[in-house]
Backbone as CSV, one residue per row, in Angstrom:
resi,resn,N_x,N_y,N_z,CA_x,CA_y,CA_z,C_x,C_y,C_z
1,MET,0.871,-1.234,0.009,0.003,-0.029,0.019,0.894,1.313,0.080
2,ASN,0.340,2.191,-0.773,1.206,3.459,-0.869,0.749,4.432,0.309
3,VAL,1.707,5.058,1.005,1.317,6.036,2.023,2.307,7.165,1.884
4,SER,2.019,8.194,2.555,2.844,9.424,2.578,4.135,9.171,3.257
5,ALA,5.157,10.004,2.926,6.476,9.717,3.532,6.399,9.809,5.113
6,LEU,5.574,10.570,5.645,5.431,10.756,7.066,4.906,9.405,7.630
7,ASN,3.892,8.889,7.051,3.439,7.580,7.535,4.304,6.410,7.281
8,ALA,5.069,6.443,6.171,6.069,5.426,5.924,7.277,5.405,6.831
9,ASN,7.576,6.479,7.467,8.737,6.592,8.306,8.319,7.301,9.630
10,PRO,7.547,6.721,10.533,7.080,7.390,11.658,8.108,7.710,12.677
11,ALA,9.297,7.180,12.646,10.349,7.534,13.668,11.307,8.520,13.123
12,ALA,11.244,8.879,11.803,12.172,9.735,11.155,11.822,11.244,11.500
13,PRO,12.831,12.162,11.497,12.486,13.498,11.691,11.949,13.917,10.503
14,ALA,11.094,15.013,10.621,10.289,15.603,9.493,10.666,17.057,9.281
15,LEU,10.493,17.577,7.992,10.713,18.945,7.711,9.605,19.390,6.747
16,PHE,9.198,20.667,7.164,8.307,21.332,6.172,9.012,22.682,5.879
17,VAL,9.075,23.002,4.526,9.825,24.191,4.169,8.832,25.080,3.383
18,PHE,8.690,26.345,3.877,7.957,27.388,3.300,8.965,27.873,2.125
19,ASP,8.528,27.658,0.934,9.336,28.002,-0.302,9.431,29.421,-0.489
20,GLU,10.574,30.033,-0.028,10.693,31.513,-0.045,10.478,32.000,-1.479
21,PRO,11.098,31.577,-2.533,10.845,32.124,-3.839,9.407,32.059,-4.271
22,LEU,8.628,30.861,-3.921,7.318,30.780,-4.269,6.436,31.804,-3.410
23,LEU,6.787,31.991,-2.135,6.100,32.974,-1.343,6.168,34.414,-1.907
24,ARG,7.379,34.784,-2.393,7.518,36.023,-3.115,6.752,36.172,-4.337
25,ASP,6.535,35.049,-5.056,5.866,35.089,-6.281,4.315,35.128,-6.128
26,THR,3.800,34.370,-5.213,2.322,34.240,-5.107,1.672,35.197,-4.278
27,GLY,2.315,35.763,-3.171,1.521,36.826,-2.437,0.441,36.164,-1.619
28,LEU,0.717,35.066,-1.036,-0.377,34.365,-0.212,-0.861,35.313,0.916
29,SER,-2.097,35.235,1.283,-2.661,35.972,2.382,-2.143,35.450,3.638
30,PHE,-2.208,36.315,4.641,-1.712,35.891,6.042,-2.565,34.713,6.507
31,LYS,-3.833,34.676,6.111,-4.725,33.584,6.621,-4.361,32.207,6.035
32,ARG,-3.989,32.336,4.688,-3.469,31.051,3.977,-2.142,30.695,4.649
33,LEU,-1.249,31.504,4.884,0.025,31.200,5.448,-0.172,30.609,6.810
34,LEU,-1.033,31.198,7.622,-1.325,30.670,8.949,-1.969,29.198,8.826
35,PHE,-2.798,28.955,8.000,-3.389,27.629,7.747,-2.285,26.579,7.331
36,LEU,-1.390,27.007,6.482,-0.314,26.149,6.056,0.644,25.893,7.221
37,TYR,0.918,26.842,8.037,1.778,26.802,9.271,1.148,25.793,10.255
38,GLU,-0.209,25.994,10.573,-0.848,25.069,11.478,-0.897,23.675,10.958
39,SER,-1.048,23.474,9.607,-1.178,22.180,9.068,0.216,21.445,9.157
40,ALA,1.246,22.252,8.873,2.684,21.655,9.115,2.929,21.374,10.453
41,LEU,2.570,22.219,11.433,2.689,21.836,12.826,1.922,20.486,13.213
42,GLU,0.698,20.439,12.734,-0.081,19.223,12.984,0.652,17.942,12.331
43,ALA,1.201,18.020,11.227,1.716,16.987,10.486,3.012,16.424,11.164
44,ILE,3.740,17.399,11.869,5.009,16.913,12.534,4.830,16.720,14.004
45,GLU,3.600,16.878,14.513,3.414,16.788,15.950,3.859,15.329,16.342
46,GLY,4.484,15.236,17.542,4.729,14.031,18.121,6.103,13.358,17.499
47,ARG,6.761,14.096,16.754,8.027,13.583,16.149,9.020,14.653,16.190
48,ALA,10.324,14.407,15.869,11.275,15.321,15.782,10.997,15.952,14.408
49,GLY,11.060,17.341,14.415,10.762,18.028,13.157,10.952,19.436,13.258
50,GLU,10.993,20.101,12.061,11.129,21.446,11.956,10.279,22.026,10.936
51,ILE,10.087,23.367,11.004,9.462,24.177,9.956,10.465,25.210,9.611
52,ARG,10.787,25.264,8.395,11.813,26.269,7.806,11.206,27.162,6.732
53,ARG,12.036,28.217,6.361,11.611,29.122,5.355,12.906,29.370,4.566
54,GLY,12.921,29.138,3.273,13.945,29.368,2.442,13.856,28.597,1.152
55,ALA,14.978,28.338,0.431,14.997,27.597,-0.928,14.880,26.118,-0.469
56,VAL,13.904,25.478,-1.056,13.556,24.043,-0.560,14.711,23.141,-0.582
57,PRO,15.437,22.966,-1.779,16.544,22.026,-1.780,17.609,22.316,-0.718
58,ASP,17.960,23.675,-0.635,18.958,24.002,0.316,18.558,23.617,1.781
59,GLU,17.290,23.943,2.130,16.869,23.708,3.480,16.831,22.212,3.705
60,VAL,16.361,21.450,2.818,16.265,19.994,2.919,17.670,19.356,3.137
61,LEU,18.597,19.776,2.233,19.902,19.224,2.346,20.544,19.550,3.715
62,GLU,20.394,20.757,4.182,20.940,21.218,5.409,20.328,20.390,6.589
63,PHE,18.944,20.194,6.520,18.277,19.370,7.533,18.890,17.905,7.517
64,CYS,19.071,17.332,6.355,19.688,16.039,6.155,21.090,15.964,6.853
65,ARG,21.842,17.023,6.455,23.212,16.938,7.138,23.126,17.012,8.630
66,ALA,22.223,17.808,9.217,22.142,17.937,10.660,21.561,16.650,11.283
67,HIS,20.853,15.883,10.564,20.335,14.564,11.062,21.100,13.410,10.619
68,ALA,22.175,13.604,9.886,22.945,12.526,9.263,22.205,11.526,8.456
69,ALA,21.211,12.089,7.609,20.386,11.282,6.806,21.084,10.737,5.626
70,GLY,20.827,9.415,5.315,21.417,8.754,4.187,20.498,8.786,2.934
71,GLU,19.215,9.154,3.215,18.353,9.307,2.012,17.255,10.162,2.397
72,ILE,16.457,10.691,1.473,15.326,11.544,1.653,14.050,10.871,1.327
73,HIS,13.016,10.987,2.024,11.754,10.484,1.771,10.719,11.610,1.578
74,VAL,10.060,11.618,0.534,9.118,12.601,0.202,7.746,12.176,-0.209
75,THR,6.763,12.944,-0.049,5.398,12.715,-0.597,5.331,13.701,-1.869
76,PRO,4.915,13.175,-3.021,4.978,14.120,-4.251,3.993,15.261,-4.101
77,SER,4.287,16.177,-4.972,3.406,17.448,-5.041,3.081,17.681,-6.556
78,VAL,1.914,18.243,-6.704,1.572,18.677,-8.044,2.269,19.995,-8.459
79,ALA,2.944,20.635,-7.454,3.636,21.891,-7.783,4.584,21.697,-8.935
80,PRO,4.601,22.738,-9.847,5.427,22.588,-11.007,6.989,22.498,-10.640
81,ARG,7.325,23.052,-9.481,8.747,23.089,-9.030,9.146,21.782,-8.407
82,PHE,8.264,20.948,-8.150,8.606,19.574,-7.482,9.726,18.879,-8.181
83,ARG,9.454,18.680,-9.559,10.439,17.904,-10.389,11.833,18.497,-10.261
84,ASN,11.878,19.759,-10.305,13.326,20.562,-10.201,13.846,20.294,-8.870
85,TYR,13.018,20.319,-7.806,13.573,20.008,-6.534,14.053,18.598,-6.359
86,LEU,13.279,17.654,-6.932,13.785,16.244,-6.807,15.097,16.129,-7.522
87,ALA,15.270,16.707,-8.748,16.517,16.573,-9.443,17.707,17.123,-8.671
88,ALA,17.469,18.273,-8.002,18.573,18.950,-7.196,18.817,18.110,-6.016
89,LEU,17.940,17.602,-5.337,18.137,16.640,-4.177,18.850,15.423,-4.597
90,ARG,18.482,14.843,-5.685,19.048,13.595,-6.204,20.498,13.687,-6.518
91,GLU,21.029,14.925,-6.688,22.431,15.165,-6.863,23.197,14.823,-5.752
92,HIS,22.593,14.869,-4.583,23.300,14.697,-3.234,22.991,13.436,-2.522
93,LEU,21.729,13.133,-2.536,21.239,11.891,-1.736,20.191,11.121,-2.547
94,PRO,19.996,9.833,-2.329,18.916,9.106,-2.855,17.553,9.662,-2.401
95,VAL,16.618,9.685,-3.248,15.317,10.259,-2.732,14.245,9.186,-3.180
96,VAL,13.421,8.848,-2.077,12.303,7.848,-2.236,11.022,8.685,-2.135
97,VAL,10.215,8.481,-3.281,8.970,9.200,-3.389,7.913,8.231,-3.033
98,HIS,7.091,8.575,-1.997,5.965,7.738,-1.546,4.675,8.339,-2.069
99,GLU,4.099,7.615,-2.975,2.876,8.000,-3.651,1.663,7.637,-2.787
100,PRO,0.906,8.674,-2.244,-0.336,8.336,-1.483,-1.332,7.717,-2.310
101,PRO,-2.327,7.020,-1.713,-3.369,6.487,-2.563,-4.275,7.651,-3.029
102,PRO,-4.922,7.570,-4.228,-5.833,8.577,-4.630,-6.942,8.852,-3.700
103,LEU,-7.502,9.979,-3.604,-8.563,10.244,-2.698,-9.831,9.536,-3.282
104,VAL,-9.989,9.534,-4.530,-11.146,8.857,-5.192,-10.591,8.264,-6.499
105,ASP,-11.285,7.261,-6.866,-11.036,6.721,-8.268,-11.971,7.412,-9.274
106,TRP,-11.302,8.164,-10.084,-12.120,9.019,-11.013,-11.700,8.538,-12.484
107,ARG,-12.637,8.240,-13.195,-12.506,7.908,-14.582,-13.571,8.640,-15.323
108,GLY,-13.101,9.238,-16.445,-14.018,10.053,-17.239,-13.514,11.447,-17.436
109,GLU,-14.382,12.302,-18.030,-14.058,13.585,-18.432,-13.733,14.473,-17.134
110,PRO,-12.839,15.411,-17.260,-12.651,16.329,-16.168,-13.890,17.043,-15.825
111,PRO,-14.237,17.141,-14.559,-15.474,17.831,-14.116,-15.460,19.364,-14.639
112,ARG,-16.687,19.818,-14.924,-16.676,21.250,-15.235,-17.083,22.062,-13.971
113,ARG,-17.864,21.404,-13.108,-18.179,22.087,-11.795,-17.841,21.169,-10.699
114,PHE,-17.312,21.808,-9.589,-16.929,20.965,-8.373,-18.087,20.236,-7.803
115,SER,-19.266,21.085,-7.677,-20.439,20.579,-7.047,-20.882,19.233,-7.670
116,ALA,-20.920,19.177,-9.089,-21.406,17.945,-9.602,-20.391,16.790,-9.512
117,PHE,-19.116,17.197,-9.497,-18.044,16.180,-9.257,-18.236,15.623,-7.868
118,TRP,-18.376,16.576,-6.855,-18.487,16.159,-5.421,-19.680,15.231,-5.212
119,ARG,-20.832,15.528,-5.882,-21.951,14.607,-5.676,-21.599,13.184,-6.083
120,LYS,-20.779,13.020,-7.006,-20.416,11.658,-7.611,-19.434,10.962,-6.648
121,VAL,-18.548,11.777,-5.989,-17.434,11.143,-5.222,-17.474,11.289,-3.750
122,ALA,-18.387,12.072,-3.246,-18.341,12.347,-1.727,-18.326,11.187,-0.939
123,ASP,-19.153,10.131,-1.143,-19.120,9.049,-0.357,-17.727,8.281,-0.359
124,GLN,-17.169,8.095,-1.480,-15.917,7.561,-1.574,-14.814,8.444,-0.953
125,ALA,-14.814,9.646,-1.172,-13.839,10.627,-0.561,-13.887,10.697,0.977
126,LEU,-15.023,10.506,1.467,-15.157,10.635,2.950,-15.042,9.378,3.784
127,ARG,-14.911,8.306,3.116,-14.725,6.998,3.762,-13.471,6.935,4.521
128,PRO,-13.383,6.241,5.622,-12.178,6.106,6.362,-11.081,5.373,5.449
129,THR,-9.784,5.731,5.621,-8.729,5.039,4.883,-7.959,4.110,5.683
130,GLY,-8.040,4.173,7.035,-7.232,3.233,7.867,-5.821,3.762,7.976
131,LEU,-5.470,4.914,7.459,-4.089,5.433,7.539,-3.747,6.158,8.787
132,GLY,-4.844,6.637,9.489,-4.557,7.541,10.584,-4.489,6.671,11.845
133,THR,-4.407,7.359,12.962,-4.327,6.683,14.299,-5.726,6.648,14.929
134,ALA,-5.782,5.973,16.012,-7.148,5.795,16.652,-7.624,7.180,17.060
135,ASP,-6.756,8.048,17.423,-7.141,9.435,17.943,-7.765,10.260,16.834
136,ASP,-7.480,9.909,15.497,-8.001,10.690,14.395,-9.526,10.459,14.267
137,ASP,-10.110,9.367,14.802,-11.434,9.150,14.603,-12.313,9.922,15.588
138,VAL,-11.710,10.641,16.525,-12.588,11.363,17.530,-13.215,12.551,16.802
């Protein structure tokens, strides 16, 4: 079964990097940044981890040096920069990409409206996956 890098390596230290160049280019609102920060805090809760801000490959490699990591485990992103980051990281360390399971099985034309799409997939999207902990069901 495919799981995220965090689930696949529960004892490993975790890192979330706020991509400084991307932040400059996108102009995210404070509310959006706060949401991302709180989500990152929740993701690394209960394990050694850090949240940083900077150039992603540089920050990841520095984190790996600090923790004497022999390889990097990542969960993929749809962000266009992701492939470039992978290539930069792979110049220094092996990188394992953990593909999470799809949220829903979708076959067919891309939906024109989210509401119509959601009516078709809501039951499937909201079913338990079994990937969380017992506390997640509360």
